[in-house]
C-alpha positions, -999 to 999 in steps of 0.1 A, spaced: 395 239 577 403 276 577 421 289 607 405 323 604 369 329 597 358 363 584 322 372 579 304 406 574 269 410 587 250 443 590 281 464 585 301 445 611 332 423 603 334 392 625 370 379 627 370 345 644 401 326 654 394 290 644 422 268 657 403 252 687 426 222 686 456 245 691 438 268 716 437 294 688 475 299 690 488 319 661 517 312 637 532 332 609 504 324 585 476 333 609 495 365 619 495 376 582 458 368 578 448 386 610 468 416 601 451 418 567 417 414 583 422 446 603 440 466 575 411 472 551 380 481 569 365 509 548 334 487 541 324 481 577 315 502 608 330 479 634 351 448 638 345 419 663 375 397 673 364 364 688 373 327 689 359 292 686 364 265 712 373 267 749 402 292 746 403 327 733 440 324 723 471 307 737 493 333 720 521 322 698 521 286 686 551 270 703 560 247 673 562 278 652 583 298 677 607 268 680 610 267 643 616 305 640 642 304 668 664 282 646 662 307 617 687 334 609 687 366 631 673 386 602 645 361 597 638 359 634 636 397 637 613 400 607 590 374 622 590 393 655 582 425 637 553 408 620 537 401 654 543 437 665 527 447 632 496 426 640 492 443 674 496 477 657 470 468 630 444 460 656 452 489 679 453 515 651 423 501 632 401 531 622 370 512 631 360 503 667 372 468 676 353 446 701 370 417 717 349 388 730 369 366 754 351 333 761 381 314 776 418 315 783 439 343 769 476 335 774 508 353 762 501 370 729 464 364 735 465 390 763 481 413 737 451 408 713 427 417 741 447 448 751 446 461 715 407 460 714 388 492 720 362 473 740 366 439 755 341 417 774 352 385 792 333 355 805 334 351 842 355 320 839 380 334 815 416 333 826 446 354 816 484 348 818 515 365 806 532 331 805 563 339 784 589 337 812 579 301 819 593 294 784 624 315 788 608 343 768 593 378 774 561 395 764 580 420 743 560 427 712 527 430 732 542 449 761 534 485 749 498 476 745 495 455 777 511 481 798 488 508 785 458 487 791 465 474 826 492 497 839 529 492 845 526 480 881 503 450 874 520 443 841 554 440 859 539 416 885 523 393 860 551 393 834 576 380 859 554 357 880 534 342 850 505 339 874 471 331 860 446 357 869 409 357 864 383 379 846 376 399 878 413 410 880 413 417 842 382 439 848 397 458 877 430 464 859 412 478 828 423 450 805 387 442 799 356 465 803 329 440 812 327 406 829 296 386 824 282 351 825 292 332 793 257 332 780 256 370 781 287 376 759 267 381 727 243 404 745 271 427 756 288 426 723 255 434 704 247 462 729 280 478 721 275 474 684 241 491 686 257 520 704 284 523 679 259 522 650 244 554 662 278 572 661 296 589 632 322 565 617 346 594 609 342 609 643 349 576 660 380 571 639 391 606 648 384 600 685 405 569 684 434 588 668 430 616 694 431 594 724 459 573 711 480 604 705 472 619 739 475 588 760 502 570 741 526 596 728 556 573 733 540 543 716 558 547 682 576 526 656 609 530 675 595 514 706 578 486 687 609 479 667 629 477 700 604 452 715 606 431 684 644 429 688 640 418 724 617 389 716 637 379 685 669 377 706 655 358 736 636 334 714 668 323 698 687 322 731 696 290 749 669 294 776 643 304 750 649 273 730 651 251 761 618 265 774 598 259 742 614 224 738 606 215 773 569 225 769 566 206 737 583 176 752 561 178 783 590 181 808 604 207 831 629 231 816 664 229 829 661 259 851 630 248 869 633 236 905 
């Protein structure tokens, strides 16, 4: 079974995470496939990012992160930069990107949502910057999350790892609409109809304009720095202990 489904209908590319048994967590293979899906979009007018199953995305697959933590520093850094590159590919995609959040978005899953131009969440969807529970930090996604929901809230949720609901995500700006689950497609299709009436070149230029005006400091230097932060902490004693404890279904050594 393919872990990523890609289908084009009526000029729209539907990119669907399809690892429901793993809560649509991503590993190095899925990161590569997702990055490619957002890198060549000349033949479509918009891209929809969605998921199968109960969860939108649990972020990084813990088995993959544990494996990567044991690799060399150079390999670990390259892997972290690949995740940062995925976020950049979605955020800078020249076509409008719509995120449809039907369930839980944790860790890197919050980053995926933050990179979408338009995001709609089901009323029961939940969000969590859960990295510190594993001895990690939301480094690669942080520039995008902070821009979407603001530094004050991002600081709170990145150090408490609290789960927050769709209403908070809406109020913070992380998502733009919150609806009953059976209305997700309706909102998505309404946006697609609006986008279909607009100039593709003008929308691409508008995205570049707003990104430059609002995010002047979001550059390769900052993204490289965040990649170094997660690569280092993932290979640290606490990072490895946190991931191991989760996989082994026990409390990490620092938990009280």
